[in-house]
N, C-alpha and C positions, 0 to 999 in steps of 0.2 A: 385234418387229423395229423398230428405230429408223428414222425417216425420215431422208433425206439432210440435211435442215435441222437436225434434232436432233444428228446426228453432227457436222456442222460446228460447231454451237454447243458441243458437248462438247469438241471439239478446241481451240477458242479458250479455253474455260474452263480446260482442263488446262494449256495453254501459258502463259496469264497467271498461273496459280497457281504453277506450278513456277518461272517466272522470278522472281516476287516472293519465293518461299520460298528460292531459292538466294541472292538478294540479301541476305535477312535472315540466313541461316546462314553463307554464305561471306564476305560483306563485313562485316556487322554483328555476326557471331559470336553470333547468338541461338541458343538451344537449338532444335533442329529440331521437337521435339514441341510446345513452347510456341508457336513461330512458326506451325505448322500449325493448332493449336487456335484461336489468335487470328484467323488469316485466315478460317477457316470461320465463326467467330462474327460477323465483320464482313461476311461475304457470305452472309447467310441465304437469299438468293435461289437459291443453288446447291442443286440437288436431291440426294437421298440417293445416287442412282446416280453422279452426277458427284463427290460428296464421296468416295465410295469409290475411284473410279479416280484422283482427284487424290492421295489419301493413298498409294495403292499405287505410283503412278508416281513421286511425289516420293521416297518411301523407297527405291525401286529405283535412282533416279538417284544418291542418296547412297551406297547400298550398293556400287554399281559405279563410283563416280566415278573411282577410280584408273585404270580402263580406258577408260571412256566419256566422261570429261571433255573429251577432245580434240574431241568432236562438239558441245560446247556453244558457242553464239555468245556475244558479249559480253553481259553482264547488262543493259546499257541498250538492247539490241536488242529492240524490242517487235514486230518483224515475225514473225507466227506461223510462217510456213514455215521460218524459220531454226532454229526449235526442234524441228521434226519429227524430224530424224535422231536427236537425243538421246532424245526421248520414245519413239520407236518402239523404239530399242535397249533402253531400260530395260524397256519392256513385254515384249519378247521374252526378255530375259535371265532374268527371273523367271517366265516363262510366265503372265503375268497374264491375267485373264479380261476381255478386251476385243476380241473378234473383229471387230466392226464398226468400231471405232476403228482397229484394226490395218489392216484393208483400206483405210480412208480414208487413213491415213498412207502406206501403200504406193503407192496411186494418186497421192498428192501428189508422191511421189518418182519416179514413173514406173517403179516396180518391180512386176512382175507378181506376183500373190499366189502363183502356182505356184512362184516362185523360193524362197519360204520353205520349201516342202516338200522342196527339194533338200538341206536341212540335216538330217542324221540326228538323230532326237530324243534319242539317247543321247550326243551330243557332250559332252565335258567343257567346263566353263565357259570355260576359256582358249581352246579352239578355237572355241567359240561366239562369244566376243567378237571373235576375229580374223576370223571369217567375217562378223560384222556390220560391223566396221570396214571391211572390204574392200568389201562390197556396198553398204552404206548410206552410209558415209563416203567412199567413193571412194579408200581408202588401199590401193592394189593390192598393196603389198609389206609389209603390216602383219604382223609376226611374232606368234605367240601371246603375249599379255602374261603376265608372271610374277605369282605371288601376292604378292610383295613390294610391288607397286604398289597393292595394296588395303588397305594399312595405312600409317601414317606411317613415314618413313624411320628413326626412332629407336625404333620399337616393340620390337625385340628387345633393346635395351639396358635397357629398363624391365621387360619381361615375362619371367619365368623359366618359360617354357612347357615342360612335360614332353614335348610332342609336337613333331614337325617343323613348321616354318612352314606348309607347304601344308595340313597337317591342321587347324591352327588357323584358317587363312583359310577353309577349306572350311566350318567350323562358323560362322564369323562371317558368311558369306554366306547362311546358311539362316535364314529367318524362324522365330523361335521360336513354339511353340504358346501359346495363352492359358491361363495357369494361374490358378486361383482357389482360395480356401479356404472350405470349408463350416464355418459358424460355429455349427451346431447338431449335436446328437448324438441318434440315430445318423445317419450321413451318407447311408445308403441311400435314404430317402424323397426327399431332394433330388436324388440321382442319377437316380432313377426319373422324377422330374418333368421333369428336363432331357432325358432320353432320350425322353420322350413328345413333346418338341418336335422330334424327329428330329436331336438333337445327339449326336455320337459322344463319349461321356464316357469318360475313361481315369483311374481312380483310381491314385494312386501306391502302390507296393508297400510302402513303409516309413512315409511320412507319410500316414496314412489320411484326413486331412481335406483333403489336397491332390489336386486333380483338374485334368486338362487337357482341352481340347475343340478342339485344333487351331486352325483359322482360321475361326471361325463367321461366317456372314453376318448373324446376328441380333445386335442390340445387347443385351447382357446387362443393361445398366442400365435397360432398359425392362421387364424381366420382374418379376413379383411376387416371385420368389425372391431377387432383388437388392434390390428396394425394401423388402422386409420384413426385410432384414438377415440373411438366412440364408446369403448368400455374400458374399465380398469378393474382388475381383480382386487377386491377389498372386502374384508369380513363385515358383516352387518353391524357388529358392535363398534367397529372403527368408524363406520359411516355415522353411527349415532353420536360419536364425539363431535362431529361437525355440527349436528343439530344442537348440541349443548353450547357450542361456541356461538351459533346463530349470527354469523357476520352479516353486515349489510353492505349493499353496493356502495362503492365510493370510499369505504373505510380503508385504513392501513392496519394490516394484521402481520404479526410476527410468529412464525412457526419455529420456535427456538431450538427444538431437538428434532429436526425434520427427517433425519435419515435419508431414505431414497425418495421421500416426497409424496407418499400416498395421501396424507392429510393436507399437505400443501395444495395439491390439485383439488381436493375436496373443498377447501376454503375458497379457492379461486372460482370453482363452479358455483358455490352458494352465493358468491358475490357477483354472479353473472358476468364475470370477466372484467368488472369495473372496480377501480380502486387498486390497491397494491398488496401482494402477499410476499413477504420476505421469508425465505427459508434459510435456516442456518444449521450447521452441524460441525462437529470437530473434525470430521473426515471430508476432505474436499472431493474425493471420488464419489461419495454419495450425492453431493450437490450437483456434480456433473450429470449423474443419472436423473436427478430431479429435473434439470433443465431439458434433458433429452425427452423425458416423459411429457413435460409441459409443451414442447414443440409438437410432439405427436398429437397431443390433445387440442392444440391450437390456442393455448392460453399465453397471452403476451403480457400479462400483469404480474408475472412472478420474477423475482430476482433473488440472488443468493449471496451469502457471505459466510466465511468460516468464523464460527464463534467458539471460543474455548472456555465458555462457562463463567466468564468474569462479569462483574456488574458494569452497567453502562453509566456514563456521566449524565447529569441532569438534563443537559441540552439535547440528549438523544431519547428522552422519555416522550416519544411522539406517537406511539402506537395506540390505536383505538382498542386493539385486542391482542393478547399474547397467549399462545397455546404452548404449554410445556408438557409435551408427551414424553415423559421422562424414561430413561433406561430403567429396567426393573428385572425382577426374577423371571418374567414371562410365564408365570403360573397360569394366567388366564388363557394361554394358547396351548395348554397340554393336550387338548383333544387333537389339534393339528400336528403337534410336535411332541409325541409321547415320550421320546427319549429324554426330554428336558426335565421331567419330574424326578429322574434318578440322579441328576447331575448337580443338585443344589443342596446346600446345608443352611441351617439358621444363621451361621456366621456370615454367609454370603449375603443374606437378606439384610443383616445389620449394616454391613459395609455399603450395600446399595442405598439404604435409607439416608445415610450421610451424604451421598452424592445427590440424591433427589432433593434433599432439603437445601443444599447449596445452589443447585440449578434453579429451583423455584424462586428462592430469594433473589438471586442475581438477575434472572429473567424479568422479574417483576419491576426492576428498575427501568425497564424500557417502556412501561405503560404510563400513559398520560392520565391525569386526574379524571375520574369518571369512567375510565376504561374497564374492560372485562379481562380477567385473568382466568384461564382454564388450565387446571392441572389434571393430567390423565396418565394412566398406566395400563399395561396389559397384564395386570396382576389381580389376584383375588385375596391377597394377604393384607390384613388390617394395618400391619406395621408400615407397609409401603403406601397405603392409601389414606384412610381417615387420620391416622396418627401424624403423617407428614403435613396434612392440611391444617390440623389443629395446632401443631407446633408453629407453622408459619403464621397463622392468624394471631397466636398469642404474642408473637414478636413484631407483628405489623398491624397495629390498631387501625390504620387507615384502610384496611381491607375487610370486607364482610362477605359472608356467603350470600348468594343470590338464588332464591328458590326458582325451580323450573319444573316442568313436567317431564317425566321419563319419556324420551322419544320413542321407545319401543312398546311401552305399555300404557302410556298416558297418565300414570299415577303421579301424584304430586311428590316432590322431594323437598328437602331442606336446603338444597344447594349442592348435595352430594348424591351420587348414584353408583351402585354396583350393578353392572349388567351380568346376568347369569345365563348359562347355556340354555336353561329352560324358558327364558324369556321369548326367544324366537330361534332356537337351534343355532346359537352363535358363540363367539368367544366370551370369556368372562373379563370384561374391562371395567375400569373405574374412571369416574370423572367428577370434578368439583368445579363449580362456577363461582367466581368471586368478583366483586366490583370494588374498584379503588374510589374512595370518597373524593369529591371535588373540594377545593378550598372554599371556605365560607363565602368569600367574595364572588365565587362563580355559581353559587347555588341560587336557584330561583324560588 
């Protein structure tokens, strides 16, 4: 049980943090996850309990901003009570674990705690928001908000969603589970080790190294199983990209836009540590992190080089496979990073597609005849996905789409697939698999 002084201190810490983070994300357009990470690093005096509630409340504010933003004061308002209606609403919308803080905020608003119990627990989210806006925000005639308010106004023009908007939004508002990849075989001893820590482990039915554990309270990165390189945190859809690549032992693969190397390690694992995976990125610091992760996992078949997006000379077209996991809008990760959905405009997407087309065309020059080219994004926007691929194929007749089965569902594809959250409670990523034709003299 927290003392009243600690609860007041926690309330001040949460209010100050959310105000700062909204300033960074809404005004300065900083990525929410980076802004949060930097804030917590700069405020090491904040304890673990407060760090958790700050993280959860901030993400909930962003997740429900389209409905609850009307409760937010001006960002330069540093008066803690002005922020309580927004913070309390965010905590209640996602049923976050903060009963003492909830009671404190209710008392601050002179709302009796019993009032909260008059709201049926099975209220739909729209009615829940209307109820909160009415009682907490004093908006007596507030109608139930619609799902369209929880995504940008242009969302449906960019996303060819196969389900109605309310279904899509319902998935976007659910926090995804934590997925990770077991980097050793067989996976069962690692699963048993995690279960011994009272974690509810759920292996995937198709990708057997992929495991989810819901929303754990424990920090996986402090566990021996992580520190020894036996697991890596990686969303299920990202792991499915590796299955689309389907590299074979002994091949040479190039992860052209490797970032910090999550898919580089995945390719190395799928190749059983044999052959070579080259990771490249424009930022050398990210490649340093890739090598650090490779050492921790025990992969010795990974090398790196700084690539600035230029085409390669013919003599360097030596790769059996090239993965272009291109920079994108990140719309497919809105469930994990809800602040991002309010920081992007259609003009940003147009600029992004120009970069994607250039990266794909230039990376393809590293592929030898008969090799596999995989284009991937963490986006659910057609302009960044199918359109980029079709444009590339129109100008590169020696490449053709190669059909494969969806690694998550088993359904046949035409060579392109969009992973959706409802496939297996994962991110919404896109992948296309293409093969470069071999010269006539090389064909059998």
